C-alpha positions in Angstrom: -13.9 -9.3 -53.9 -16.4 -12.0 -53.3 -19.9 -11.3 -52.1 -19.1 -12.9 -48.7 -16.0 -10.7 -48.2 -18.0 -7.6 -49.3 -20.7 -8.4 -46.8 -18.2 -8.9 -44.0 -16.5 -5.5 -44.8 -19.9 -3.8 -44.9 -20.7 -5.3 -41.5 -17.5 -4.0 -40.0 -18.0 -0.5 -41.4 -21.6 -0.5 -40.1 -20.4 -1.7 -36.6 -17.6 1.0 -36.6 -20.1 3.7 -37.5 -22.5 2.5 -34.8 -19.8 2.6 -32.1 -18.5 5.9 -33.3 -22.0 7.5 -32.9 -22.5 5.9 -29.5 -19.4 6.4 -27.2 -21.3 5.1 -24.2 -21.5 1.7 -26.0 -17.7 1.7 -26.5 -17.2 2.5 -22.9 -19.6 -0.2 -21.8 -17.8 -2.8 -23.9 -14.4 -1.7 -22.6 -15.5 -1.9 -19.0 -17.6 -5.0 -19.2 -14.8 -7.5 -18.6 -13.3 -5.8 -15.5 -16.7 -5.0 -14.1 -17.8 -8.6 -14.6 -14.6 -9.7 -12.8 -15.3 -7.2 -10.0 -18.9 -8.4 -9.6 -18.2 -12.1 -9.7 -14.8 -12.5 -8.0 -14.9 -9.6 -5.5 -18.5 -8.7 -4.7 -19.5 -12.3 -5.2 -16.9 -13.5 -2.7 -18.1 -10.9 -0.1 -21.7 -12.0 -0.7 -20.7 -15.7 -0.1 -18.8 -14.7 3.0 -21.8 -12.8 4.4 -24.2 -15.7 3.6 -21.8 -18.3 5.2 -21.7 -16.2 8.4 -25.4 -17.1 9.0 -24.7 -20.9 8.9 -23.2 -23.1 11.6 -21.0 -26.2 11.8 -22.1 -29.5 13.2 -19.9 -30.1 16.2 -19.9 -33.9 15.8 -19.4 -34.3 12.0 -17.8 -30.9 11.2 -20.2 -30.5 8.3 -21.8 -27.2 7.4 -25.4 -26.7 8.5 -27.0 -24.4 5.9 -29.7 -23.1 8.2 -30.1 -19.4 8.9 -29.1 -18.4 12.4 -27.8 -15.4 14.3 -25.7 -17.6 16.6 -22.3 -16.6 15.2 -23.0 -12.9 15.5 -24.6 -13.4 19.0 -21.4 -15.2 20.2 -19.3 -12.5 18.6 -21.1 -9.6 20.2 -21.5 -11.2 23.6 -18.0 -12.6 23.9 -15.8 -10.3 25.9 -12.7 -11.8 24.3 -13.8 -10.9 20.8 -14.6 -7.3 21.8 -11.1 -7.1 23.3 -9.5 -8.5 20.1 -11.5 -6.1 18.0 -10.5 -3.0 20.0 -6.9 -4.3 20.0 -6.9 -4.7 16.2 -8.3 -1.2 15.7 -5.7 0.2 18.1 -2.9 -1.5 16.3 -4.3 -0.2 12.9 -4.5 3.3 14.3 -1.0 3.2 15.8 0.5 2.0 12.5 -1.3 4.7 10.6 -0.1 7.5 13.0 3.5 6.2 13.0 3.5 6.0 9.2 2.0 9.4 8.9 4.6 10.9 11.2 7.4 9.4 9.1 5.9 9.7 5.7 4.8 13.3 5.7 8.3 14.9 6.1 9.8 12.3 3.7 7.2 13.0 1.1 7.5 16.8 1.5 11.3 16.5 1.1 10.8 14.4 -2.0 8.2 16.7 -3.6 9.5 20.2 -2.6 13.1 20.0 -1.5 14.9 17.3 -3.6 16.1 18.1 -7.1 14.2 16.3 -10.0 17.1 13.8 -10.4 17.2 13.1 -6.6 13.5 12.8 -6.6 13.5 9.9 -9.0 16.1 8.0 -6.9 14.1 8.7 -3.7 10.9 7.3 -5.3 12.9 4.2 -6.3 14.2 3.9 -2.7 10.7 4.1 -1.4 9.5 1.4 -3.8 12.4 -0.9 -3.3 11.1 -2.6 -0.1 7.9 -3.5 -2.0 10.0 -5.7 -4.3 11.1 -8.0 -1.4 8.9 -10.8 -0.1 6.5 -10.0 2.7 7.7 -13.0 4.7 11.4 -12.1 4.2 10.7 -8.7 5.7 8.6 -10.0 8.5 11.1 -12.6 9.5 13.9 -10.0 9.3 12.0 -8.0 11.9 11.5 -11.1 14.0 15.3 -11.6 14.1 15.8 -8.0 15.3 12.9 -8.1 17.8 13.4 -11.6 19.2 15.5 -12.3 22.3 19.1 -11.5 21.6 18.3 -9.3 18.6 19.0 -5.6 18.1 15.5 -4.7 19.5 14.9 -7.7 21.8 12.7 -5.7 24.1 10.0 -5.2 21.5 8.7 -8.7 20.8 4.9 -9.0 21.1 2.3 -6.4 20.3 4.9 -3.6 20.0 6.8 -5.8 17.5 3.6 -6.2 15.5 3.0 -2.4 15.3 6.6 -1.8 14.3 6.6 -4.5 11.7 3.3 -3.4 10.2 4.4 0.2 10.2 7.5 -0.7 8.2 5.6 -3.0 5.8 3.0 -0.4 4.9 5.1 2.8 5.1 5.4 3.1 1.2 1.7 3.0 0.9 1.5 6.2 3.0 4.5 7.9 1.5 3.5 7.6 -2.2 0.0 9.1 -1.9 1.2 12.0 0.2 4.1 12.6 -2.2 1.7 12.6 -5.2 -0.5 15.1 -3.4 2.3 17.4 -2.4 3.8 17.3 -5.9 0.5 18.9 -7.1 0.9 21.7 -4.6 2.0 24.8 -6.5 5.3 26.3 -5.3 3.8 29.7 -5.8 1.4 29.2 -2.9 4.3 28.6 -0.5 6.3 31.5 -1.9 3.2 33.8 -1.6 2.7 32.7 2.0 6.3 33.4 2.8 6.2 36.8 1.1 3.2 37.7 3.2 5.2 37.0 6.4 3.7 33.7 7.4 5.9 31.6 9.5 6.7 27.9 8.7 4.1 26.6 11.2 1.3 28.8 9.8 2.2 27.9 6.2 1.9 24.3 7.1 -1.4 24.7 8.9 -3.1 27.0 6.4 -1.6 26.0 3.1 0.2 22.6 3.1 -2.0 20.5 5.4 -5.4 21.5 3.9 -4.2 20.7 0.4 -2.4 17.5 1.4 -5.2 16.2 3.6 -7.0 14.2 0.9 -3.7 12.5 0.1 -3.2 11.7 3.8 -6.7 10.2 3.9 -5.8 8.1 0.9 -2.7 6.8 2.5 -4.4 6.1 5.8 -7.0 4.0 4.0 -4.2 1.7 2.9 -2.3 1.5 6.1 -5.4 1.2 8.3 -7.1 -1.5 6.2 -4.0 -3.5 5.6 -3.1 -3.5 9.3 -6.6 -4.3 10.4 -6.8 -7.4 8.3 -3.2 -8.7 8.7 -2.5 -11.9 10.5 0.8 -13.1 9.2 2.9 -10.5 11.0 1.2 -11.2 14.3 2.0 -14.9 13.8 5.6 -14.2 13.2 6.5 -11.4 15.6 3.4 -11.0 17.8 4.0 -13.7 20.3 0.7 -14.6 22.0 -1.1 -11.5 20.7 -4.4 -12.0 18.9 -5.9 -9.8 16.2 -9.0 -10.2 14.1 -7.1 -11.8 11.3 -5.7 -14.5 13.6 -9.2 -15.3 14.8 -10.4 -15.8 11.3 -7.4 -17.9 10.3 -7.6 -20.1 13.4 -11.3 -20.8 12.9 -10.8 -21.7 9.3 -7.8 -24.0 10.1 -7.6 -25.6 13.5 -11.2 -25.1 14.6 -12.7 -25.9 11.2 -15.5 -23.4 11.9 -15.9 -21.6 8.6 -19.3 -19.9 9.5 -17.9 -18.3 12.6 -14.7 -17.3 10.7 -17.0 -15.6 8.2 -18.8 -13.8 10.9 -15.6 -12.5 12.4 -14.4 -11.5 8.9 -17.4 -9.2 8.6 -16.0 -7.1 11.5 -13.1 -5.4 9.6 -15.5 -4.9 6.6 -17.9 -3.1 8.8 -15.2 -1.1 10.4 -13.8 0.0 7.1 -17.2 1.0 5.8 -17.7 3.2 8.9 -14.2 4.6 8.4 -14.8 5.4 4.7 -18.2 7.0 5.6 -16.4 9.1 8.2 -13.7 10.4 5.9 -16.2 10.9 3.1 -18.0 13.4 5.3 -14.8 15.4 5.4 -14.9 15.8 1.7 -11.4 14.3 1.3 -12.4 11.5 -1.0 -14.0 13.9 -3.4 -10.7 15.8 -3.7 -8.5 12.8 -4.4 
């Protein structure tokens, strides 16, 4: 072995020994790339969005005016139409979440506690299958059903938006609840039954408290995805306007990127408030 090869081998052994004695260094090196991506691509994009919200657009040239101003947020807070759109968006997100929860909980319970292990695998595949189809294909399929002359022609508009979004995000509610219920010991249900508890009381005192963190996890998906969606509204919503549509229209037709950025901060703030509220319940710590 040459002196250069021996030196390289010694360096590798020394580095291996150093990393073996310091596991936190190994962990830091392992997480450095994803954390860098998170910091630059995700948090950096949010920071740029927030900064842009304090700029304006020259109405004559359409160029960005990089001067700090509260004008966009003042227009957003004082405009009655934007308050209405925000409340409508939150209402749609809540309606989608409630509908998905009402459908997902019995389905997830049947998958986790009633179905056989073999049937359970097929049911999981059935829940995942809609996720393999294109978002646009599913949205336009609902448009065909909900438009005039379709199977559900009465539902076109805001009702169609809620139904379409509830269908699109239903798997994101079923899977977390299924995972949470699967961890629920069967012995607890059997013990409650042996002690004479009726089905309703078993649900209130055993099943629901233990499944609640999983419900919160699913609601975070359905609520946030519905709150920021704009494509489904464009396809099936008719003249309905949600927050996502206001952002899209101001980026495209209006060419007002700063105001679009200001509007885009609204769902971010709403989600932060929502996460803070559910965190106080202790559900996030139990996920």
